[in-house]
C-alpha positions in Angstrom: 9.8 -36.0 70.9 11.8 -38.7 69.1 10.3 -41.0 66.4 10.6 -44.1 68.5 8.5 -42.6 71.4 5.9 -41.4 68.8 5.7 -44.9 67.3 5.3 -46.5 70.7 2.5 -44.0 71.6 0.8 -44.4 68.2 1.1 -48.2 68.6 -0.9 -47.9 71.9 -3.6 -46.0 70.0 -2.5 -42.4 70.5 -3.8 -40.7 67.4 -2.1 -37.4 68.2 1.3 -39.2 68.2 0.4 -40.8 64.8 -0.6 -37.3 63.6 2.9 -36.1 64.6 4.4 -39.0 62.6 2.3 -38.0 59.7 3.5 -34.4 60.0 7.1 -35.6 60.1 6.9 -37.8 57.0 4.0 -36.8 54.8 5.8 -34.4 52.6 8.7 -36.7 52.0 6.5 -39.7 51.2 4.4 -37.5 48.9 7.4 -36.4 46.9 8.4 -40.1 46.7 4.9 -41.1 45.5 5.0 -38.3 42.9 8.0 -39.9 41.2 5.8 -42.6 39.9 2.3 -41.0 40.1 2.0 -37.9 37.9 -1.6 -37.1 38.8 -1.6 -35.0 42.0 -5.0 -36.1 43.2 -4.1 -39.8 42.7 -0.8 -39.2 44.5 -2.7 -37.6 47.4 -5.0 -40.6 47.6 -2.0 -42.9 47.6 -0.4 -40.9 50.4 -3.5 -41.3 52.5 -3.6 -45.0 51.8 0.1 -45.3 52.8 -0.6 -43.7 56.2 -3.7 -45.8 56.7 -1.7 -49.0 56.1 1.1 -47.7 58.3 -1.4 -47.0 61.1 -2.9 -50.4 60.8 0.6 -52.0 60.5 2.0 -50.3 63.6 0.5 -53.1 65.8 2.9 -55.6 64.3 6.0 -53.5 64.6 8.8 -53.6 67.1 10.0 -50.0 67.1 13.3 -50.9 68.9 14.3 -53.3 66.0 12.9 -51.5 63.0 14.0 -48.5 61.0 10.6 -46.8 60.8 11.6 -44.5 57.9 12.7 -47.4 55.7 9.6 -49.3 56.6 7.4 -46.4 55.7 9.0 -46.1 52.3 8.5 -49.8 51.8 4.8 -49.4 52.6 4.7 -46.5 50.1 6.4 -48.6 47.4 4.0 -51.5 47.9 1.0 -49.1 47.9 2.2 -47.6 44.6 2.6 -51.1 43.1 -0.9 -52.0 44.3 -2.2 -48.9 42.6 -0.6 -49.8 39.3 -1.9 -53.4 39.5 -5.4 -52.1 40.0 -5.1 -49.5 37.3 -3.6 -51.8 34.7 -6.0 -54.7 35.4 -8.9 -52.3 34.5 -7.6 -49.6 32.2 -9.6 -46.5 31.7 -10.5 -45.6 28.1 -9.1 -42.2 27.1 -10.5 -40.1 24.4 -8.0 -38.2 22.1 -8.8 -34.5 21.9 -7.8 -33.1 18.5 -7.5 -29.6 20.0 -4.9 -30.7 22.5 -1.7 -28.7 22.4 1.5 -30.3 21.2 4.4 -29.8 23.5 7.2 -27.6 22.0 10.4 -29.5 22.3 12.5 -26.3 22.5 10.7 -25.2 25.7 12.5 -28.0 27.6 15.9 -26.6 26.6 14.8 -23.0 27.5 13.6 -24.2 30.9 16.9 -26.0 31.6 19.0 -23.1 30.5 17.2 -20.7 32.8 16.6 -23.1 35.7 19.0 -24.1 38.5 21.4 -27.0 38.3 19.0 -29.0 40.4 16.2 -28.5 37.9 18.5 -29.6 35.1 19.3 -32.8 37.0 15.6 -33.4 37.8 14.7 -33.0 34.1 17.2 -35.7 33.2 15.5 -38.0 35.8 12.5 -38.2 33.5 14.7 -40.1 31.0 15.8 -42.7 33.6 14.2 -46.1 34.2 11.8 -45.9 37.2 14.1 -47.9 39.5 17.0 -45.5 38.9 14.7 -42.5 39.7 13.6 -44.2 42.9 17.1 -44.9 44.1 18.4 -41.4 43.4 15.3 -39.8 44.9 15.6 -41.8 48.1 19.3 -41.4 48.4 19.8 -37.7 47.4 16.5 -35.9 47.7 15.1 -37.9 50.7 18.6 -38.3 52.3 18.0 -42.0 53.2 21.0 -44.1 54.0 22.0 -47.0 51.7 20.5 -49.5 54.2 17.2 -47.6 54.4 16.9 -47.5 50.6 17.8 -51.2 50.4 15.0 -51.9 52.9 12.5 -49.7 51.2 13.1 -51.3 47.8 13.5 -54.9 49.1 17.0 -55.1 47.7 20.5 -55.8 49.1 22.9 -52.9 49.9 25.1 -54.1 47.0 22.2 -54.0 44.6 21.3 -50.5 45.7 24.9 -49.4 45.3 25.0 -50.8 41.8 21.7 -49.2 40.8 22.9 -45.9 42.2 26.2 -46.1 40.3 24.4 -47.0 37.1 21.8 -44.2 37.6 24.5 -41.6 38.2 26.4 -42.7 35.2 23.3 -42.5 33.1 22.4 -39.0 34.4 26.0 -37.9 33.7 25.7 -39.2 30.1 22.3 -37.5 29.6 23.6 -34.2 30.9 26.7 -34.5 28.8 24.7 -35.3 25.6 21.7 -33.0 26.0 23.1 -30.0 27.7 26.8 -30.0 26.9 27.7 -30.2 30.6 30.4 -32.8 30.2 
């Protein structure tokens, strides 16, 4: 069954159709959420919130005129932003544990040298600004079109192309400098 038919059925209250939509998109949206949310449990909670908002928002959608995938990523982006607003308006105190292990900086290089090319690139993503990571994740790992990314991020196609260009240039420089892949 195609996405539009599932949306129409879900809009009419068919929870099984919405369950199928969830099955189609949950893993991709979860990976997207994990770009910004490092804690797995928090990311899972946000994923559930995204689909709750999506279910409630279906009533206002016109499936014939809407790119559902881009809309769902936009809901995810807004939910992530809401999460950070709540979190930073009431920060949690954290105790510093003296017995905490210090990360060995050489382990990153060892991992990269033994990992696949994709893992090397993913490691370089951690050094990118969040917006660059979002654009690259949506374009190349989630395989969204330029227009879908623009919709998801509330930006113009031109802005997304510029961000993508700058992000790829930065990744290239990081790889060249850190791993001598120039």
